[in-house]
N, C-alpha and C positions, 0 to 999 in steps of 0.2 A: 392593553387590550383585554386582559382578564377582568379588570374592573368594569369595563364596558359590557362584557358578557354578563357579569353578575347583575349589573343594573338592568340590562334587557330582560333577564330572567325575573327579576323583581317586578318589573312592569307587567309581564305576563301573568304572574301570580296575583298581583293586586287587582288587575282587571277581571281575572277569573273569580276571585273572592267577591268582587262587587257585582258580578253578573247575576241576573235572575236565574233560579228562583230564591237565591240566598237572601233572607231578610236582614235589615238593619245594617247592611254594609254598602249600600248604594253610594254613599258619600265618597267611597274610595275611587269612584270614577273621576272625581275632581283632582286626584293626585296620581292616579295610576300611570299616566303618560309622562310624568315628570322624570322618573329615572331613565326612560328611553330618550328623552330630549337631552338629558345630561350626558348620557352615553354617546349620543351623536356629536354633541358639542366637544367632548373630550377627543374624539377621533378627528374632527375637523381642525382642532387647534394643535393636534400632535404633528410630529414630523414623519409619521408613518407613510409608506407608499400604498398606492391602490386604496385610497380612502373610500372611494365609492363602493368597491366590493365589500369592504369591511362593514360599512354602514348597511348595505343590503343584507349581509349575512347576519349581523347581530339583531337587526330589527325583525327579520324573518323569524329568528329563534324565539324572541319574546312573543310575537303575535301567534306563532305556531303553538306555543304553550297555552296561551289564552284561549285560542279557538278549540284546540283539541280537548282541553279539560272541560270546556263549557258545552261542547256538542259531541262528546264521545259516543253518545247514544245513536247518532245518525246511522252507524253501521247496522244496528239492529233492524232498521226499517228497510234496509236493502238486501237482507239475507235471502228474501224470497226469490230474488232474481238470480241467485247463485253467486258463489265467491268470485267467479271469473268476471262478473259484471260488478258486484258489490265493492270489491276492493278498489278498482280504479275510480269508480264513482265517488267513493269515500274521499278520494284525494281532492275533490272539488272543495268541500268545506274545510278539510284539514290542512291542505297545502296551498290550493289556488288562492283562497281568500287571503291568507297571510302573505303570500307572494305579492299580491296586488297592494296590500297595506305597506309592505316593505318598499315596493316601487315608488309609492307616494313619498316615502322618506328619502329615497335615493334621489328623486327629482328635487326635493328640498335641498339636498346637499349640492346638486349640480347648480342650482340657482344661487346658492350661497357663494359660489365662486365668482359670481358676476354682480351680485346685489348685496345690500347690507342685511343684517340679521332680522331687523324688523319686517322689511318687505318680504323676505324669504319665509318668515313664520306665518305671515298672512297667506302667502302662496301655499304653504303646507296645508292649511285648512282647506283651501280650494282643491289641491291635489287629492286630499283625503275624501272630500265630498264628491269629487269626480269619480274616484274609485268606487265609492258606495253606490253612486247612481249607475255606473257601468255594470256593477255586480247585481243590480236590480233589473236591468233592461236587456242584457245580452242573453244568448242561448244557454250559457253556463251559469245562469242566475242562481244566487243563494244569498239574499239580503238578510238572512237570519241574524248576522252579527253586526248589522248597522249600529253604530254607537248609540244613537238615540233610542234604540230599543232597550238600552240598559236601565231606563227609568220605569220599565213596566211594573216593577215590584213597588215602586214609590210614585205611583201615578198622581198623587196629590201635588207633587213638585212641578208637574209639567202640564197643568191645565191649559197653558197657552199653546199646546199642540193644535188646538182648534184654529190657530193662525198660521203655524209653521210646519206642522207635521213632525215626524221624527228627525228630520234633518236639522230642525232648530235645536234639538237636543245634541246632535253631533257637533254643531258649531259651538254650543254652550260649553260642552265638555272640553273641547280643544282650547277654547279661549281661556277658560279658567286654568287649565294645565299650563298653558304658555305663559300666563301672567305669573303663576307660581315659579315657573322655571326662570323667568327674567328676574324675579326678586332674588332667587338663589344665586343666579349668576352675578347680579349686582353686588351682593354681599361678598361673593368670592373675589370679585374684581375691584372691590373698593369703590363702588359707584358713588357718585355725589348724592348726598342725603336728600336733596330736593327731588331728584329724579326717582329715587327709591320710594319716597313718600307718595309720589304720583302713581307709581306702579301698585303700591299697596292699596291706595284709594280706588284705583281702577279694579283691582282684584275684588275688593269688598263690594263695590257697586255691581260688578258683573255677576257676582255670586248671589248677592242678597236681593237685588231688585227683581229679577225673574222669579226667584223663589217666593218673595213676598207677594208679588202680583198673583202667582199661581195659587197660593194658599187663600188669598182673598177671594179669588174667583171660585175656588173649590167650595168654600163655606158659604158664599153668597148665591151660588147657582141654584135656581129653582126650575124644576120641570113644569111645563104646562100640562094640565090634566087632560089626557086624551086616551083613555084606557082601552086595552085589547087583551083578551085572555089567551095565553099561549101555554102549551104543554110541550116539554122536550122529553124525549125518551132515550134511555140508555139500556139497550138490551143485554149488554155484557156477553156477547157471543165471541168466543175465542176466534181471532182473525184467521187462524189456520183451519180450524174446524169449520169456519164459515164457508170456506170455498172447497171443502173436501167431504165432510161427513154429515153436516146438518142440512137437511133438505130446505130449499128456499121457502116452501109452503109453511114449514114449521117455524122458520125464522119470522115470517110475516105474522103468524099466529102470536108469537111472543110479543111482537111490536104492537099489535092491535090490543092484546090483553093489557099491556102496560098503559097504553093510551086510554083505554076505557076506564082504568082504575082512577084516573084523575079528570077525565073529560067531563064537561058540564054543558048545559044547554047553550051557554053563550061563548063557548070556546071557539075561537076563530082560526087558530093555527095549531097543528100538530107537527112537530119536527122529529124526523127519524134520521139516523146518522148516514154518513157516507157509505155508498154501496149497500144500503140496508136491504135492497132487493138485489141479490147477488147474481141471478141469472140474466143473461143478456136479453134486453127488450128491443124489439124492432120499433122504432119511433113511429113509423108509418102505419103500423098495425097494432099499436099499443092498446087501443080500446077493446080489442078482443083477447088480450093477454090474460091468462089465468090470475097472475099476481096483481095486475092492475084491477081486475074485477074484484078480487079479494079485498084490496085496499079500499076500493070505492064502496063496497058493501059495508065495511066498517064505518066509513064516513057518513053513510046515509042516516045515522042516528043524530048527526050534528048539522042542523039546517044551514048554518053559515060557516061550516067548517072547511078548512083547507088543509091538505096534507102536503108538506114539503119533505121529500124523501130523496136520499141518494140512491142511485141505480146505475147498473152497467147497461148502456144502450148502444144502438148502432143504427146507421142509415145506409141504405143501398143505393148506388148510382149506376147508370148505364154507361158511364165512362169514368176515367180517373179524374174526378172532379176536384180533388185536393191533393196536396203533396203528401198527406198522411194516409191516403186511401190505399187499401190492400185488395188483392184479388178476392172476389167473393165465390167464384166458381172455377173449376179446372180449365174451362175454355177461355177464361180471361175476358169474357164479354161484360161482366159486371164487377163492380168494386164496392167496398164498404169502408166506412169510418167507424171506429169504436170510440165511445165517449165515457169518461167518468162524469156522470151527469147528475144534476139536480132536477127533480120533476115536481111540478105543482099539480096536484089532483084535487078536484072539487066535485060538488054534487051536480055535475053537468057533463056534457061531452067535451068541454074545454080542457085541454091539457097543455101545460107550458113546460118548456125544456130550457135548461141552462147547461152549457158544456164547460166543464172546468178548463180554464184557459192558462193559468199559471202552473205549468206542469213541471214535475221533478225531472231535471236533466238526466238523461240516460235511462232512468226507470220508467218514465212516462213519455218522454220526448227524445227524439234524436237531435242532439245539438247541431246547429248549422245544417239543418236538413236539406235545404236547397243546394248547398255547396257539397254535401256528402250524400246526395241522392243516389250516387252510384253504389252505395252500401245497402240500399233498400232491398234488392233481391236476396242478399245474404240474410237480412232480418226476416224476410218472408219465409225462407227455408226453416227459420227457427220458430215459425208460427206467429211472427209479428210480436214477440214477447217484449221487445224493447223498442221504444220510440214509436209506438203504434197508435197512441191516442190522438184523436182530433180535438179541436178547440174552437173557440169563437173569438172574433176580433174585438168585440166591444163588451163592456160590463153589462150584465143583465139585470132585469127587475121582474119579479113576479107580482101580478096584481090579483087580489082576491075579487070575488063577485061584488063586494061592497066598495071596492076601489082602493083598498090599502096596498101600498107598495112595499115590497120586501126585497132586500139585497141578498141574493143567494151567494154564499161563499163556501167553497169546498176546500177543507184541509189547508194545504200549503198556501192558498191564496190569502190566508189571514194576515200574512206579513206584508201585503201590498196595500199600503194606505191609499195611494192615489187611485188604484183600481177600484177599491171599495167606495171611495169618494165619488167615483164616476157613476156607480149605481145610485148613490144618494142624490147626486145631481140630476139624475133622470127621474127621480120621484120616490125612491125607497124611503120608508118612514121608520124602519128598524132593520137590523142586520141579522140574518139567520146563518149561522155557521154550522155546517154538518161535516163531521170528521171521523176518522178511525185512527186513534193514536195507539191502538193496541200493539201495533208492530214495534213500537219503541220500548215496550215492556215498562216495568215500573222504574223509570229513569226520570231525570229532570226535564227531558224533552216534553212530556205531556204538560208539566207545570209551566214551562216557558211558553208553550203554545197558548195556554189559557191566559197567561199574563199579557202576552202581546195583544190579545183581543181587547184588553182594557184600553189600549192606546187608540184602537180604531173607534171605540165608543167616544173618546174625548175629541178626536179629530173631527168627527161627524156630528157629535151630540145626538147619537142614536143609541137606543137600547141594543144590546147584543144578546141573542138567544142562541145557546150553543148546545148541540146534541152530539155527543161523542159515544161511539160504540161501547168502549170499555171505560170511559171517563177521560177527562173530568168534564161533565156537563154542567152548565151554569147559566145564570141570568146576570147580566152586567148593566147597570144603569148608565145614564148619560154623563155622569161624572167619572165613570170608570170603576165604580165600586162593585164588587162581586156581592150581589144581594142574596143569591142562593147558589149552592154548588153541590154536586154529588161527591161521593167518595170514589176512589179508584177501584175498578174491578168489582162492582156490585151491579145487580140488576135493579133498575129503579126508573122512576119518572119524576119530573118536577113540574109544578104549575105556578104561573105568575101572572098578575095583571101588570102589564108594561104600559108606558106612556109613548104613544106615537108622536113623532116630531116631523114637521115639514119645513122648518127653518134651515137655511143653508149657511154653514160657517164659512169663514174666509178661506180656510184650507180646502173645503169642498169646491169652492168657486175657482180657486187658483192652483190647486194641486201642489206638486213638488217644485215650486218655483225656486226655492233656495238651492236645491240640488241642481237644477238646470242652469242657474246663474253660476254656481260654483264650478260646474262642468265646463261652461264656456270659458271662464277665467282660467281654469286648469288647462284647457286646450291651448289657450294663448301662451300660458307658461311653458307647456311642452314644446310648442313651436319655437319659443325664444331659446329654451335650453338646447333644443336640437340645432338651431342656427349657430349658437355659440360653440357647440361641440364640433360642428363642421368647420367653422372658422379656425378653431384650435388645431 
């Protein structure tokens, strides 16, 4: 058992070392799961009792080490809601994710009791893919540690994400690890040489062919020339001072000054970061709002200019129109929804809104709100501080006066490939990410967040323009290359001629089909395992 524990710890450390933003170690993803597989095999073949519990325990240990070391910075982003909320919410990425990963391994063990090793290992990939898709779609979502995200620092290796999305990377990593594991087991068990050679050949093919195709695609890919001039702004306003000591008017002045420093006659888009306008704007009366008029006055110098900015907005209803609505007046005759919004402002009366829809569980949304609606009065007494943001059901697209479509993406939404692909499918020709990573401080979180954006560029073959309050702001081309980027914690702006693209990739057309198929097969496996357990 001690050996299995050590193997599990080794797996956790290898996966952590391989994870972005660490450069030059991505190849460890192809071996990081092998010690874990060996540890499980040792327990399965032992005479120990309660093997299922042991497998659940040792796999949780390894995955907990990997997750916690990779995303320890999450706690920093939650401190603003207080320790009473931050500590339990931190358990979602630190513990819930590893528990789901360990459950996939436990299901593999249960299936091994009724099926051979080969079928069970294929099922393990499905169980894992099912866990990842669940962790992307349910109310406690946190798909940050989806295995396919591990190639964000080595995006040249996965240009085929335009066909598969990140779940193709998950399957690739597991398949290579499993083949290495089988080769090792074959050597240990004295396997016949012919079978061993077949496994080695399969390992080489599965590793080399996708890598070779990706490199060919990377070096042969050419963008079609369709330029648009974009300016992204990084005001570098301390996130705590932003909501306490610096007046909103002064913050907008900083943003307009930085925009003007690089704006030119043909600039079509200015990007300001998440909640760049920090005071709440009534969406129904925005055209008379002081900060809106201030922003539109700045824009008047740019005939074809559009300003995409983050803002705190709200809408007022005469009834509780949504599950997230809160009382607007003491009489309870009106209600309102607050939004973490993206706003598109132009040189006309037209204003477009996008409401952040992939919300941080606990900090921005109340998980399982319909089932836990009885808790809403308690949150209202706290001022609606937790779980109060509204959202929208479908991805959005902003359209400029000239007809250019933009995918608005706010912070956390960067890691939802299918959601962003939905905006592209609706007509977005480039991706505009607005974020405020200052809460994470100078940790790997800001670098991982930037690197993940490279994968969205590959999946959709769209330029990514990224405005981050304190950094890192950047331009990413259609191959996933970072063409320009800012430094952390500096006040600056960047300008770039990007190429618009209207072609739709296979992934944009079909979304996370690999995850959905894997989840279906995983569900069938769970039913089979459950049936066998009941019979026993």
